[in-house]
GUMAR-137352 format. One record per residue: residue number from 1; x, y negated, z of N, C-alpha, C in turn. Coordinates in pm, 1 decimal, always signed. Atoms other than C-alpha are relative to their C-alpha. Last residue first. Layout:
PT num     n_c1     n_c2     n_c3    ca_c1    ca_c2    ca_c3     c_c1     c_c2     c_c3
PT NUM        X        Y        Z        X        Y        Z        X        Y        Z
...
//
This chain:
PT num     n_c1     n_c2     n_c3    ca_c1    ca_c2    ca_c3     c_c1     c_c2     c_c3
PT 153    +96.1    +42.2    +72.6 -29537.0  -2777.2  -7382.7    -97.6    +80.6    -59.7
PT 152    +21.6    -71.7    +81.3 -29350.8  -2732.6  -7082.2   -109.8    -32.7    -96.9
PT 151   +131.0    -61.0    -17.9 -29244.8  -3025.0  -6922.8    -16.7    +82.9    -94.8
PT 150     -8.0    -59.9   +139.9 -28858.5  -3137.4  -6915.6   -149.6   +114.7    +22.5
PT 149   +127.8   -113.5    -62.8 -28841.7  -3384.4  -6647.5    -12.3    +59.8   -172.4
PT 148    +47.9    -24.2   +118.0 -28461.4  -3518.4  -6689.3   -131.4    +78.8    +18.5
PT 147    +84.3   -100.7     -2.0 -28312.4  -3598.2  -6360.0    -95.0     -8.9   -109.2
PT 146   +131.6     -2.1    +56.4 -28050.7  -3851.2  -6345.1    -55.6   +124.2    -42.6
PT 145    +36.9    -93.4   +155.1 -27805.9  -3787.0  -6127.0   -107.7    -17.8    -34.0
PT 144   +102.9    -93.6     +7.1 -27782.8  -4064.9  -5834.7     +9.0    +84.2   -131.5
PT 143   +102.6    +10.2   +125.4 -27478.4  -4289.3  -5836.7    -74.1   +150.4     -6.8
PT 142    +35.5   +128.9    +15.7 -27347.0  -4349.2  -5478.6    -84.0    -18.7   -108.6
PT 141   +130.1    +32.2    -72.3 -27353.2  -3997.3  -5372.4    -24.6   -126.7    -29.4
PT 140    -45.1   +119.9    -62.7 -27093.1  -3883.4  -5642.9   -136.0    -52.5    +75.2
PT 139    +49.2   +118.7    +71.7 -27148.7  -3531.0  -5716.9    +25.8   -116.3    +87.0
PT 138   +131.0    +24.6    -74.3 -26898.3  -3277.1  -5561.7    -67.8   -145.5    -69.4
PT 137    +14.5    +96.4     -7.8 -26599.6  -3132.9  -5755.1   -159.5    -17.9    +33.3
PT 136   -113.3    +64.3   -102.5 -26461.6  -2800.0  -5633.5    -44.1   -174.9    -38.6
PT 135    -85.3   +110.4    +78.0 -26774.6  -2611.3  -5781.7    +73.0    -96.3   +108.8
PT 134    +88.3   +101.8     +4.8 -26869.5  -2297.9  -5536.5    +87.2   -111.0    -71.0
PT 133   +126.9    +25.4    +61.3 -26776.3  -1976.8  -5626.7    -59.1   -103.7    -11.2
PT 132    -24.9     -7.7   +130.1 -26405.4  -2006.6  -5526.7   -108.8    -13.9    -99.0
PT 131     -8.6   +114.6    +42.6 -26533.8  -2103.0  -5178.3    +62.9     -2.0   -163.5
PT 130   +118.9   +107.8    +13.2 -26732.8  -1824.9  -5165.9    +44.8   -126.3    -44.2
PT 129   +106.8    -42.2   +144.0 -26451.6  -1558.8  -5268.6    -88.1   -102.5    -13.3
PT 128    -63.7    +44.7   +102.0 -26222.9  -1755.9  -4994.0    -83.7    +31.5   -129.6
PT 127     +0.5   +156.2     +7.8 -26481.8  -1698.4  -4727.3    +76.7    -29.0   -130.8
PT 126   +119.3    +28.5    +63.0 -26484.8  -1324.3  -4847.3    -40.0   -138.7    -10.7
PT 125    -20.4    -12.3   +133.6 -26099.5  -1319.7  -4801.6   -172.7     +2.1    -61.9
PT 124    -58.1   +100.1    +53.5 -26140.1  -1459.0  -4453.1    +33.2    +23.9   -160.6
PT 123   +105.0   +145.0     +8.7 -26411.3  -1222.4  -4374.2    +64.1   -112.5    -73.0
PT 122   +134.3    -36.6   +100.1 -26204.3   -922.2  -4501.9    -77.4   -140.7    +10.0
PT 121    -68.2    +46.3   +108.3 -25878.3  -1076.7  -4280.2   -128.2    +32.1    -98.4
PT 120    -29.0   +149.1    -12.1 -26106.3  -1080.3  -3963.8    +95.1    -43.8   -167.3
PT 119   +157.1    +45.3    +44.7 -26225.0   -716.8  -4046.6     +1.9   -180.2    +35.4
PT 118    +29.5    -32.5   +152.2 -25867.4   -626.2  -4055.1   -135.8    -35.7    -48.4
PT 117    -64.6    +68.7    +93.0 -25787.8   -754.2  -3736.3    -25.5    -12.9   -139.5
PT 116    +36.0   +150.5     -7.5 -26065.9   -601.5  -3573.4    +54.9   -101.9    -89.1
PT 115   +135.3    +19.2    +82.9 -25978.8   -284.0  -3699.8    -50.1   -142.2    +21.9
PT 114    -31.5     -8.2   +131.8 -25612.8   -317.8  -3589.2   -115.2    -25.1    -92.8
PT 113    -70.7   +148.3    +29.0 -25721.6   -451.2  -3250.3    +20.9    +16.1   -147.4
PT 112   +111.1    +81.0    -14.9 -25941.6   -100.6  -3222.8    +30.8   -162.0    -52.2
PT 111    +60.9     -4.0   +113.0 -25645.6    +84.3  -3342.1   -132.2    -80.0     +8.4
PT 110   +153.5    -37.1    -34.4 -25430.1    -30.8  -3061.0    -82.0    -15.0   -105.5
PT 109     -5.2   -115.6   -103.7 -25041.5     -4.9  -3139.8   -133.3    +68.6     +1.9
PT 108   +109.6    -99.0    +35.6 -25067.7   -213.9  -3451.6     -6.6   +136.2    +74.1
PT 107    +81.8    -68.3   -108.7 -24894.1   -507.7  -3337.8   -121.1    +62.5    -37.4
PT 106    -47.1     -3.5   -125.5 -24638.9   -616.8  -3573.6    -58.0    +49.1   +118.6
PT 105   -123.2    -49.7    +33.7 -24778.4   -525.9  -3921.6    +80.4     +6.4   +153.4
PT 104     +4.2   -155.0    +17.2 -25125.9   -593.6  -3796.5   +136.7    +54.2    -37.7
PT 103    +52.8    -47.8   -122.5 -25025.9   -955.2  -3664.9    -14.1   +161.3    -33.2
PT 102   -115.3    -10.5    -90.7 -24826.4  -1025.1  -3973.6    -68.0    +40.3   +115.7
PT 101    -81.1   -128.4    +59.4 -25156.5   -935.3  -4186.9   +143.6    -23.1    +93.4
PT 100    +74.8   -152.2    -41.4 -25345.1  -1173.6  -3977.6    +80.9   +113.0    -57.0
PT  99    -38.5    +11.1   -136.5 -25093.6  -1482.7  -4025.4    -59.9   +131.6    +55.3
PT  98   -139.2    -29.5    -25.1 -25112.8  -1414.7  -4403.5    +38.5    +16.9   +171.6
PT  97    -25.0   -127.8    +63.9 -25471.1  -1403.0  -4417.9   +130.8    +34.5    +32.8
PT  96    +90.9    -90.1    -87.7 -25518.2  -1729.1  -4183.6    +19.9   +165.5    -61.9
PT  95    -94.4     +1.5   -109.3 -25238.5  -1901.2  -4384.7    -57.5    +82.7    +90.2
PT  94   -106.5    -64.5    +55.8 -25431.6  -1852.5  -4713.3    +97.4    +44.3   +106.1
PT  93    +28.9   -137.6     +8.3 -25753.8  -1943.7  -4542.3   +106.4    +95.6    -50.6
PT  92    +18.0    -70.3   -124.2 -25597.1  -2271.5  -4419.9    -31.8   +182.2     -3.0
PT  91   -140.0    -13.9    -76.8 -25454.6  -2336.4  -4754.7    -13.4    +43.5   +127.0
PT  90    -90.0   -134.5    +62.2 -25784.3  -2276.8  -4930.8   +106.1    +32.9    +83.3
PT  89    +64.7    -84.8   -110.1 -25973.3  -2553.5  -4678.1    +77.4   +147.7    -59.6
PT  88   +122.7    -69.7    +53.6 -25791.7  -2842.9  -4861.5    -14.9   +124.3    +75.4
PT  87    -47.7   -136.8    -21.7 -25631.1  -3067.0  -4605.4   -110.6    +82.9    -75.1
PT  86   +110.7   -104.6    -35.2 -25728.2  -3434.8  -4708.8    +69.0   +147.2    -13.9
PT  85     +2.2    -33.8   -168.9 -25477.7  -3733.8  -4676.6   -131.5    +68.9    +11.5
PT  84    +25.6   +120.8   -112.0 -25526.8  -3854.7  -5035.0    -36.9    +49.0   +128.0
PT  83   +144.6    -22.5    +25.2 -25481.9  -3533.0  -5223.9    -78.9    -91.7    +97.3
PT  82    +73.1     +8.4   +133.9 -25140.2  -3549.8  -5301.1   -140.4    -11.5     -9.0
PT  81    -70.9   +127.6    +44.7 -25031.7  -3627.2  -4922.4    -76.2    -11.7   -136.3
PT  80    +60.3   +109.0    -71.7 -25238.3  -3311.7  -4788.7    +40.1   -167.3    -54.7
PT  79   +143.3     +2.2    +78.1 -25115.0  -3084.8  -5083.2    -66.1   -115.6    +78.5
PT  78    -22.1    +59.1   +147.5 -24752.7  -3161.2  -4980.2   -134.1    -27.3    -19.8
PT  77    -30.0   +125.3    -28.6 -24880.9  -3059.3  -4589.4    +47.9    -91.4   -137.6
PT  76   +131.0    +72.4    -28.7 -25051.6  -2749.1  -4726.5    +58.3   -153.4    +23.3
PT  75    +61.7    +43.8   +131.5 -24703.0  -2655.9  -4933.0   -143.2    -71.1    +58.4
PT  74    -53.6   +114.0    +60.5 -24523.8  -2702.3  -4598.6    -72.0    -29.3   -112.5
PT  73    +21.5   +134.5    -58.7 -24772.2  -2497.1  -4422.3    +39.8   -100.1    -56.2
PT  72   +187.2    +43.6    +40.5 -24785.5  -2222.9  -4696.8     +7.0   -140.9    +83.7
PT  71    +34.9    +55.1   +141.5 -24398.8  -2190.6  -4681.3   -111.4    -67.2    -25.7
PT  70    -85.2   +137.9     +8.7 -24329.0  -2169.1  -4327.9    -47.9    -64.2   -124.6
PT  69    +57.6   +123.2    -82.9 -24628.9  -1913.7  -4329.3    +78.7   -134.3    +12.6
PT  68    +87.1    +52.3    +86.6 -24433.7  -1726.9  -4615.8    -98.7    -86.3    +91.0
PT  67    -34.3   +132.8   +106.9 -24132.9  -1729.5  -4404.5   -111.0    -42.2    -85.7
PT  66    -41.8   +114.4    -62.3 -24316.1  -1551.7  -4123.3    +54.2    -89.6    -98.0
PT  65   +114.4    +80.4    -11.0 -24452.8  -1309.1  -4350.1     +9.3   -145.8    +69.4
PT  64    +28.9    +67.7   +121.4 -24080.8  -1215.9  -4446.2   -150.2    -78.4     +4.5
PT  63    -93.2   +116.1    +32.1 -24004.1  -1176.1  -4083.9    -41.1   -104.7   -115.8
PT  62    +49.0   +101.5   -107.8 -24286.1   -943.3  -3990.1    +63.6   -133.5    -36.5
PT  61   +113.4    +63.1    +42.7 -24174.3   -755.2  -4283.7    -64.2    -88.3    +70.0
PT  60    -55.1    +49.2   +138.7 -23812.4   -721.9  -4164.4   -145.1    -80.6    -84.0
PT  59    -57.4   +113.6    -40.7 -23962.0   -638.9  -3805.6    +40.4    -84.6   -115.3
PT  58   +115.7    +44.4    -68.9 -24163.9   -342.2  -3949.2    +53.4   -153.7    +48.1
PT  57    +73.7    +48.5   +142.2 -23856.2   -237.3  -4177.0   -133.6    -94.6    +66.2
PT  56   +134.1    -51.7     +0.3 -23644.9   -215.2  -3837.0    -89.1    -58.2   -130.9
PT  55   +101.7    +71.5    -32.1 -23299.2   -280.7  -3921.8   -125.0    +46.8    -24.9
PT  54   +137.4    -63.6    -28.5 -22980.8    -89.0  -3944.3   -114.2   -125.0    +55.4
PT  53    +27.7    -58.3   -116.2 -22720.8   -338.5  -4087.3   -128.2    +82.8    +17.2
PT  52    +66.3   -104.9    -15.9 -22677.8   -415.0  -4434.8     -1.9   +102.5   +125.1
PT  51    -45.2   -113.4    -84.5 -22441.7   -677.6  -4390.9    -40.7   +111.7    -10.1
PT  50   -128.5     +0.4    +35.0 -22512.0   -875.6  -4710.4    +74.0   +100.1   +105.6
PT  49    -40.4    -59.9   +141.7 -22878.7   -808.5  -4713.5   +159.8    +11.5     -4.7
PT  48    +42.7    -99.5    -15.8 -22923.2   -943.1  -4335.2    +32.1   +103.0   -141.6
PT  47   -102.4    -77.2    -88.5 -22707.7  -1224.7  -4387.6    -22.7   +155.4    +36.5
PT  46   -116.8    -39.4    +88.1 -22937.8  -1325.7  -4716.0   +133.5    +83.2    +93.8
PT  45     +6.3    -91.4   +110.8 -23221.1  -1279.4  -4509.8    +79.0    +30.4    -62.8
PT  44     -6.4   -102.3    -50.1 -23107.8  -1501.2  -4212.1    -18.7   +111.2    -91.9
PT  43   -124.4    -31.5    -21.6 -23016.7  -1751.5  -4451.3    +23.1   +110.9    +76.7
PT  42    -76.6    -38.9   +124.8 -23365.2  -1757.8  -4588.6   +139.4    +48.7    +30.1
PT  41    +86.5    -99.2    +33.6 -23526.6  -1779.9  -4240.6    +85.7    +78.9   -113.1
PT  40    -68.3    -86.3    -95.1 -23289.9  -2064.4  -4156.4    -43.5   +135.2    -10.7
PT  39   -150.1    -22.1    +46.0 -23380.9  -2239.0  -4470.7    +62.6    +96.6   +118.1
PT  38    +10.5    -68.6   +151.8 -23764.8  -2210.5  -4380.7   +111.9    +30.5    -45.0
PT  37     +6.5   -147.0    -47.8 -23692.5  -2317.4  -4010.2    -42.3   +109.0   -135.5
PT  36   -130.7    -35.7    -79.2 -23544.9  -2642.6  -4146.5     -8.3   +148.0    +23.3
PT  35   -101.0     -1.6    +96.5 -23833.5  -2677.7  -4382.2   +136.7    +60.1    +69.2
PT  34     +3.7   -144.9    +47.7 -24064.7  -2616.9  -4090.1    +93.5     +3.2   -129.9
PT  33    -30.3   -131.4    -90.1 -23884.5  -2891.8  -3899.5    -30.4   +116.6    -73.7
PT  32   -172.8    +11.9    +13.4 -23883.5  -3156.3  -4213.9    +27.9   +139.9   +110.4
PT  31    -28.5    -25.4   +136.5 -24279.6  -3073.8  -4258.3   +173.9    +15.9     -9.5
PT  30    +17.3   -130.4    +17.0 -24339.3  -3137.2  -3908.9    +64.2    +46.1   -116.5
PT  29    -75.9    -62.2   -133.8 -24175.2  -3479.1  -3872.2    -12.6   +151.9    -17.9
PT  28   -122.1    -12.0    +74.3 -24362.7  -3557.0  -4226.4   +100.6    +58.9   +115.4
PT  27    -16.2    -88.6    +68.5 -24651.2  -3480.9  -4034.2   +116.2    +18.4    -90.6
PT  26    -44.5   -121.6   -101.9 -24588.9  -3665.1  -3716.3     +0.2   +112.1   -129.7
PT  25   -147.3     -7.1    -28.7 -24525.9  -3981.3  -3961.6    +10.2   +157.6    +55.8
PT  24   -102.6    -12.5   +122.2 -24834.8  -3938.2  -4157.4   +130.8    +21.5    +54.0
PT  23    +25.3   -143.3    +64.0 -25032.4  -3883.2  -3834.7    +95.5    +44.1   -113.3
PT  22    -46.1   -107.4    -93.9 -24910.8  -4200.9  -3678.6     +1.2   +150.4    -53.2
PT  21   -123.6     -3.0    +35.5 -24981.4  -4382.7  -4020.6    +70.0    +96.5   +110.5
PT  20    -43.6    -56.7   +130.4 -25338.3  -4270.8  -4007.2   +154.9     -8.4    -39.1
PT  19    +13.0   -155.1    -42.2 -25389.2  -4343.9  -3640.2    +46.4    +78.0   -114.5
PT  18    -94.5    -33.1    -99.4 -25263.0  -4712.3  -3718.5     +8.3   +167.0    +31.1
PT  17   -132.5     +2.9    +74.5 -25490.0  -4742.1  -4001.0   +121.7    +43.4    +64.5
PT  16     -0.3    -85.2   +113.8 -25796.4  -4613.5  -3834.7   +124.4    +22.6    -59.3
PT  15    -26.6   -116.1    -75.1 -25730.7  -4854.4  -3529.2    +10.4   +141.5   -107.8
PT  14   -132.1    -27.6    -36.7 -25695.9  -5135.6  -3754.6    +13.1   +126.1    +59.7
PT  13    -69.2    -40.1   +138.2 -26047.9  -5153.3  -3957.5   +161.7    +51.8    +53.3
PT  12    +57.6   -141.6    +65.4 -26246.1  -5096.0  -3624.6    +86.9    +10.8   -134.4
PT  11    -63.4    -99.9    -78.6 -26020.0  -5363.9  -3452.0    -45.9   +130.5    -79.9
PT  10   -118.4    -18.0    +35.4 -26086.8  -5607.0  -3734.2    +57.7   +121.2    +66.4
PT   9    -80.2   +105.5    -79.0 -26462.2  -5573.2  -3689.0   +151.4    +26.3    -50.7
PT   8   -120.5    -50.0    -88.4 -26624.4  -5403.6  -3954.1    +82.1    -99.3    +56.2
PT   7   -120.6    +15.4    +50.1 -26965.6  -5593.3  -4089.7   +112.0    +77.9   +123.1
PT   6    -47.5   +127.1    -33.5 -27281.3  -5427.6  -3965.4   +144.9    -28.5    -40.3
PT   5   -148.8     +2.2    -32.8 -27421.9  -5150.9  -4149.1    +72.8   -122.1    +33.5
PT   4    -18.8   -155.1    -64.3 -27810.5  -5124.4  -4153.2   +145.5    +23.5    +54.6
PT   3    -77.7    -83.5    +99.8 -27819.3  -5503.5  -4212.6    +13.2   +143.6    +99.1
PT   2   -135.4    -36.0    -75.2 -28057.9  -5698.9  -3990.8    +28.4   +118.7   -104.7
PT   1    +23.1   -164.5    +31.1 -28320.6  -5923.7  -4167.7   +134.5    +42.8    +38.6
//
């Protein structure tokens, strides 16, 4: 009798492990780079507040949102390692909302584009709401849930 899933070959086991190690090293490098950029942005904010030069508030807000983007990406990478190599969808939505807000602040010359960007933010917030409505824990597919028959009497 033939088994539905043949035994894994050593190559089929080794390739995903090697790729996972490569991915982890690349993400650690990205986290270090983002941490450096985050600290550089923080130093620029402190210098700006210290010198009190004339500075466009739009660019200042855009820089603040860029700072939060760095922060959110670093937090997402940390979450990836804490949750057994899984990127939570919520963090992608946070990043998308922040990035689109930054786009609206920086490039708001065309009203149609601003409206479309606001619509994108609305869709992302709706997606976040839907994700919060669904349960986080999924039933274990190996152990089927016992269904009790409750017949009306």
